[in-house]
C-alpha positions in Angstrom: 112.3 23.7 53.3 109.6 21.2 52.4 108.9 20.6 48.7 105.5 21.3 47.4 103.2 18.3 46.9 103.0 19.0 43.2 106.8 19.0 43.0 107.2 15.7 44.9 104.8 13.8 42.8 105.7 15.6 39.6 109.4 14.8 40.1 108.6 11.2 40.8 106.6 10.9 37.6 109.4 12.7 35.7 112.1 10.3 37.1 109.9 7.3 36.2 109.4 8.6 32.7 113.1 9.2 32.2 114.0 5.8 33.7 111.5 4.0 31.4 112.5 6.2 28.4 108.8 7.1 28.1 109.0 10.9 28.4 106.8 11.6 25.3 104.1 9.1 26.1 103.8 10.2 29.7 103.7 13.9 28.6 100.9 13.0 26.2 99.0 11.2 29.0 99.6 14.0 31.5 98.2 16.6 29.0 95.2 14.4 28.3 94.4 13.8 32.0 94.9 17.6 32.7 92.4 18.4 30.0 89.9 16.0 31.4 90.3 17.6 34.8 90.0 21.1 33.5 86.9 20.3 31.5 85.0 18.4 34.2 84.2 20.6 37.2 81.7 18.0 38.6 84.4 15.3 38.6 86.7 17.6 40.6 83.9 18.4 43.1 83.2 14.7 43.6 86.9 13.9 44.0 87.4 16.7 46.5 84.2 16.0 48.5 85.0 15.2 52.1 82.1 12.8 52.6 83.1 10.5 49.7 85.5 7.8 51.0 88.9 7.3 49.4 88.0 3.8 48.1 85.1 5.2 46.1 87.3 7.9 44.7 90.0 5.5 43.7 87.4 3.2 42.1 86.0 6.2 40.2 89.6 7.0 39.0 90.1 3.5 37.8 86.8 3.3 36.0 87.5 6.5 34.1 91.2 6.2 33.4 92.2 2.5 33.5 92.9 1.3 29.9 93.0 4.9 28.6 96.3 5.8 30.3 99.2 3.8 31.5 99.0 1.8 34.7 101.8 4.0 36.1 99.7 7.1 35.6 96.6 5.5 37.2 98.9 4.3 40.0 100.2 7.9 40.6 96.6 9.3 40.6 95.5 6.5 43.1 98.5 7.4 45.4 97.6 11.1 45.3 94.0 10.3 46.2 95.0 7.9 49.0 97.3 10.6 50.5 94.4 13.1 50.4 96.1 15.3 47.8 93.6 15.2 44.9 93.2 19.0 45.1 96.9 19.1 44.0 96.4 16.8 41.0 96.3 19.6 38.4 99.4 21.2 39.9 101.2 17.8 39.8 100.4 17.4 36.1 101.3 21.0 35.3 104.6 20.7 37.1 105.4 17.5 35.3 104.6 19.0 31.9 106.8 22.0 32.7 109.7 19.7 33.7 109.3 17.7 30.4 109.2 20.9 28.4 112.4 22.2 30.1 114.1 18.8 29.5 113.2 19.0 25.8 114.2 22.7 25.7 110.8 23.8 24.7 109.6 27.1 26.1 106.1 27.8 27.2 105.1 31.3 26.3 101.9 33.2 27.3 101.3 36.2 25.0 98.6 38.7 25.9 97.5 41.2 23.3 94.6 43.7 23.1 93.2 42.0 19.9 93.5 38.7 18.1 96.8 38.3 16.3 97.0 37.1 12.7 98.8 33.9 11.9 101.6 35.9 10.4 101.9 38.0 13.6 101.9 34.9 15.8 104.6 33.4 13.6 106.7 36.6 13.9 106.3 36.6 17.7 107.4 32.9 17.9 110.3 33.5 15.6 111.5 36.5 17.6 111.3 34.5 20.9 113.3 31.6 19.3 116.0 34.2 18.2 116.2 35.8 21.7 116.1 32.7 23.9 117.9 29.4 24.1 114.8 27.3 23.5 114.5 25.2 20.3 110.8 25.5 20.1 107.8 27.1 21.9 104.4 26.1 23.0 102.5 29.3 22.5 99.4 30.4 24.4 97.7 33.5 23.2 95.2 35.5 25.2 93.2 38.6 24.2 92.8 41.3 26.9 91.5 44.6 25.6 92.4 46.3 28.9 96.1 46.4 28.0 95.1 48.9 25.2 98.1 48.2 22.9 101.4 46.5 22.8 101.8 43.0 24.4 102.8 41.1 27.5 104.9 38.0 27.1 105.5 35.6 30.0 107.9 32.7 29.8 108.3 31.0 33.2 109.0 33.7 35.7 110.2 36.2 33.1 107.8 38.9 31.9 108.2 41.4 29.2 105.5 44.0 29.4 105.3 46.5 26.6 101.6 47.2 27.0 100.3 50.7 26.8 98.4 50.1 30.1 101.7 49.5 31.9 103.4 52.4 30.2 100.5 54.8 31.2 100.7 53.5 34.8 104.5 54.1 34.9 104.0 57.6 33.4 101.3 58.4 36.0 103.7 57.3 38.8 106.5 59.5 37.5 104.2 62.5 37.1 103.0 62.0 40.7 106.6 62.1 41.9 107.2 65.3 40.0 104.1 66.9 41.5 105.1 65.9 45.0 108.6 67.4 44.5 107.1 70.6 43.1 104.6 70.8 46.0 107.2 70.2 48.6 109.4 73.2 47.5 106.6 75.7 47.8 106.7 77.9 50.9 
């Protein structure tokens, strides 16, 4: 099975970072570049525009990033543009960041609650996650979603713990539907 573009380039950057013993600096650069990409929709549109030639795109990349990030990071971005994969740039950086976090045994947790948590509550959630996982630290991401009504949803990688009232109500509704079907089926 073919590897995803983001995995191929992300793995290459990870191997380079390990080889050069620059994991932390490349992580910091990747996070910075990712933030720039996420905050500049116009830049993304220009870089993905089919009528702008690759040479102009690579020149733009160098103008923006050269001297601000390592030559290796600029080189990676140039290569991605030259291979017509700029639309995958965010995925490459996110994949690389996730690999580094795994290597450092740092979990990335996404916690969704119906209202903003206090600092003490956030600390309690992180403490509980550290106690129940093998991670030595967590990078916590908190999201407020009133639709879950109560409880919380925690996602770490591909694992999800959903104790939201919305999900519990949905499960209860499904169970009640099954009971009603069974009762309706036995009637003459």
